C-alpha positions as CSV (number, residue, x, y, z in Angstrom):
1,M,0.0,0.0,0.0
2,P,1.8,3.2,-1.2
3,S,2.1,6.0,1.3
4,Q,1.7,9.5,-0.1
5,A,2.0,13.1,1.3
6,V,-1.3,14.5,2.2
7,N,-0.5,17.5,0.1
8,D,-0.7,15.3,-3.0
9,V,-4.0,13.6,-2.2
10,R,-6.6,14.5,-4.9
11,K,-10.4,14.2,-5.3
12,G,-11.5,10.7,-6.3
13,Q,-8.7,8.8,-4.6
14,V,-9.4,6.3,-1.8
15,I,-7.3,6.6,1.4
16,K,-7.1,4.5,4.5
17,F,-8.1,6.5,7.6
18,N,-8.7,5.0,11.0
19,G,-8.4,1.5,9.4
20,E,-11.3,2.2,6.9
21,A,-11.4,3.0,3.3
22,H,-12.5,6.6,2.6
23,L,-13.3,8.3,-0.8
24,V,-11.7,11.8,-1.0
25,M,-14.5,14.2,-2.1
26,E,-12.6,17.5,-1.7
27,T,-9.3,18.8,-0.5
28,Q,-8.3,22.4,0.6
29,H,-4.7,23.5,1.3
30,R,-4.7,26.3,3.9
31,T,-2.0,28.5,5.4
32,P,-3.7,30.7,8.0
33,G,-1.5,33.7,8.9
34,N,1.4,32.8,11.2
35,L,0.1,29.3,11.8
36,R,1.3,26.1,10.2
37,A,-0.1,25.0,6.9
38,F,-2.7,22.2,6.9
39,V,-4.9,20.3,4.5
40,Q,-8.7,20.0,5.1
41,V,-10.0,16.8,3.5
42,K,-13.7,16.1,3.0
43,M,-14.2,12.3,2.7
44,R,-16.8,9.6,2.8
45,N,-16.5,6.3,4.6
46,L,-17.0,3.6,1.9
47,R,-18.4,1.0,4.3
48,Y,-20.9,3.2,6.2
49,G,-21.5,6.0,3.8
50,K,-20.9,8.8,6.4
51,S,-19.1,11.9,5.4
52,L,-16.5,13.7,7.5
53,D,-14.1,16.6,7.4
54,Q,-10.6,15.8,8.7
55,R,-7.7,18.2,9.1
56,F,-4.2,16.9,8.5
57,N,-0.8,18.7,9.0
58,S,0.8,19.4,5.6
59,T,3.7,17.1,6.6
60,D,1.5,14.1,7.3
61,S,1.3,11.2,4.9
62,V,-1.6,8.8,4.2
63,D,-2.0,5.4,2.7
64,V,-3.6,5.5,-0.8
65,L,-5.5,2.4,-1.7
66,Q,-5.4,0.9,-5.2
67,T,-8.7,1.4,-7.0
68,E,-10.3,0.2,-10.2
69,K,-13.6,1.1,-11.7
70,K,-15.4,-1.5,-13.8
71,T,-18.6,-1.2,-15.7
72,L,-20.7,-4.2,-15.0
73,E,-24.2,-5.4,-16.1
74,F,-26.9,-6.3,-13.6
75,S,-27.9,-10.0,-14.0
76,Y,-30.2,-11.0,-11.1
77,A,-30.9,-10.7,-7.4
78,D,-31.7,-13.1,-4.7
79,R,-32.5,-12.4,-1.0
80,E,-29.1,-11.1,0.1
81,N,-27.0,-10.7,-3.0
82,Y,-27.1,-8.9,-6.4
83,A,-25.2,-10.6,-9.3
84,F,-23.4,-8.6,-11.9
85,I,-21.5,-9.7,-15.0
86,D,-18.4,-8.2,-16.4
87,P,-19.3,-7.9,-20.1
88,N,-15.6,-8.2,-21.1
89,T,-14.6,-11.3,-19.1
90,F,-18.1,-12.7,-18.4
91,E,-16.9,-13.0,-14.8
92,Q,-19.7,-12.9,-12.2
93,V,-19.5,-10.5,-9.3
94,E,-21.9,-10.7,-6.3
95,L,-22.5,-7.7,-4.2
96,P,-24.4,-7.8,-0.9
97,A,-27.8,-6.1,-0.7
98,T,-26.4,-3.8,2.0
99,L,-23.9,-2.4,-0.5
100,I,-26.6,-1.9,-3.1
101,G,-29.0,0.1,-0.8
102,D,-31.6,2.2,-2.6
103,A,-29.8,1.7,-6.0
104,K,-31.9,-1.5,-6.2
105,N,-34.8,0.7,-7.4
106,Y,-33.0,1.5,-10.6
107,L,-31.5,-1.9,-11.5
108,T,-32.9,-3.7,-14.5
109,A,-31.7,-6.8,-16.4
110,N,-28.5,-5.9,-18.4
111,G,-28.5,-2.3,-16.9
112,K,-25.0,-1.0,-16.6
113,V,-23.5,0.4,-13.3
114,D,-19.9,1.4,-12.4
115,V,-18.5,-0.5,-9.5
116,L,-15.5,0.9,-7.5
117,F,-13.1,-1.9,-6.5
118,V,-10.6,-1.2,-3.7
119,D,-7.9,-3.8,-3.4
120,E,-9.9,-6.0,-5.7
121,K,-13.0,-5.9,-3.4
122,P,-16.2,-4.1,-4.6
123,L,-17.0,-1.2,-2.3
124,T,-19.5,1.1,-4.0
125,I,-21.7,1.3,-7.0
126,E,-22.4,4.3,-9.1
127,L,-25.6,4.5,-11.2
128,P,-25.9,6.5,-14.4
129,S,-27.7,9.9,-13.8
130,A,-30.9,8.6,-15.4
131,V,-32.4,5.2,-16.3
132,E,-35.3,4.0,-18.4
133,L,-37.9,2.0,-16.6
134,K,-41.3,0.5,-17.6
135,I,-44.5,1.5,-15.9
136,V,-46.3,-1.6,-14.6
137,E,-49.2,0.1,-12.8
138,S,-50.8,3.5,-13.0
139,S,-54.2,4.8,-12.5
140,E,-56.1,6.6,-15.3
141,G,-56.0,10.4,-15.2
142,V,-59.2,12.2,-14.3
143,K,-60.7,13.8,-17.5
144,G,-60.8,17.6,-17.2
145,D,-58.3,17.7,-14.3
146,T,-55.6,19.6,-16.3
147,S,-55.3,22.7,-14.3
148,G,-51.6,23.3,-13.5
149,N,-49.0,20.5,-13.2
150,V,-51.3,17.6,-12.0
151,Q,-49.5,14.3,-11.4
152,K,-50.4,10.8,-10.4
153,P,-48.4,7.9,-8.8
154,A,-47.0,5.2,-11.1
155,T,-45.3,1.9,-10.1
156,L,-42.3,1.0,-12.1
157,E,-40.9,-2.5,-13.0
158,T,-38.5,-2.3,-10.0
159,G,-41.2,-1.5,-7.5
160,L,-40.3,2.2,-7.3
161,V,-43.3,4.6,-7.2
162,V,-42.8,8.0,-8.9
163,Q,-45.1,10.9,-9.7
164,V,-45.8,11.2,-13.4
165,P,-48.0,13.6,-15.5
166,L,-51.6,12.5,-16.1
167,F,-51.0,11.6,-19.8
168,I,-48.5,8.8,-19.0
169,K,-50.1,5.4,-19.3
170,E,-49.4,1.9,-18.0
171,G,-46.8,0.0,-20.2
172,E,-44.9,3.2,-21.3
173,I,-41.2,3.5,-20.7
174,I,-40.0,6.7,-18.9
175,R,-36.7,8.2,-17.9
176,V,-36.1,8.5,-14.1
177,N,-33.5,10.6,-12.3
178,T,-31.4,8.2,-10.1
179,T,-30.5,10.9,-7.5
180,D,-34.0,11.8,-6.4
181,G,-36.3,9.4,-8.2
182,S,-38.1,12.1,-10.2
183,Y,-39.8,11.7,-13.6
184,L,-37.7,13.2,-16.5
185,G,-39.8,12.3,-19.5
186,R,-40.8,9.6,-21.9
187,A,-38.0,7.4,-23.2
C-alpha cells in the first residue's frame, strides 16, 4: 500500500483513515496567517457512507489504496446478493444487498453500473444519472383535471413509485433521475 504526502491527495482517490477506506471528495490547502499549513479533507467512509471533514498537517502522509472502476451489467438478485456480469470477461461478481442500498430501485436486467473496487474488493456502485424504466401500474388520469401540473403515482418495474403527468399510461417506458427518483420524460 503506497504512502503519499497528504498535500498530493486528490479528489477521487481512496485513502485509509482509522483503518477504513474513505473516498476523498474535496481537499483544501490552507495556510492561516502565522500558523502552520494544513490540509482540510472532506471524505466519505465507503463502508458506512458517512461523510466527515478531517484536518491533516501538511507534513502528514496517508495510505492511498489501489482502486479500479469496472462497468458491470446487472444480472439477477436473490435475497441477500445482487449478481453482476463483467461484459468483457463474463466473470460474475456478487454484491451484498447492504452495499446496493436504494440503488436497487434503478437496476434492470442488463442495466449498466460502475463498481468501484478497492484492493480487488467491490466497495460502492455508481448509477448513471438517469435510467429508463417501464410503468407496470398506473391509474387513469381524471378527465378535465388539467389545471396546473397535476401528477399521479406510477409503479415501475423495479417497484419504485414515482409521480408522473396524467397523460402517461401503463406500459410506457419513462426516464427517471437516479439521484432523487423524479420523472424526467418519456423514453
